[in-house]
C-alpha positions, 0 to 999 in steps of 0.5 A: 553565722554570727554568734548572736544569731546562733544563740537566738536559734539555740534559745528557740530550740532549747534544750535540743540541738544546742550549738556546743562548738561556740563554747570553749572546752573549759567553759565556766558555768554558774547559775543559782544551782550549779557551778562548774568548768567544762563543756562535758558538764555543761552538756550533761546539765542540759541533758538532765533538764531535758530528761527530767522536765517536759514542755521546756521553753526558753523565751529570749526577750533581749540579746546584745553584745558589747565587745567581748560580752553578750547579755541576754534576758529570758524566761525559762518555762518547764513542767516538772515531773509531778502528778499535778503538772505545775508550770515553772517560770524562771525569769532571768538573764545571762552574761556570756564572756568571749575569748579572742577566738569568739568562743564563750569562756564563761556563762553566768546565769542570774535568776530574777526570783529566788530558788525558794520562789522556784520551789514554791511554784511547784505548789502555788500558782505564781503571780 
């Protein structure tokens, strides 16, 4: 199966049943909250999202590949474990770099809103 099709399926199922075999064992990950190397840490981070948040949906808006780079645009929605059940929406994009074997060696996430704006969504309705 083509890596773009695998990623589309992973986005639909996120955070469950991700295809970790498409990642290099020493994958580099960076987003506004995390920065690390290794598939083990990557799996742990996704596990924490699944443990602490509910009603998680990763909506894929666009995906494309140019040579060894895959670009995606998405919105991550989830509900934090707060009694009033606010809904968080984090729009952003990812850049995935591939090695010569076609595995992802770098996964860089960029949010279209600030970390403070994400925090504010816990208390105020966005938009």
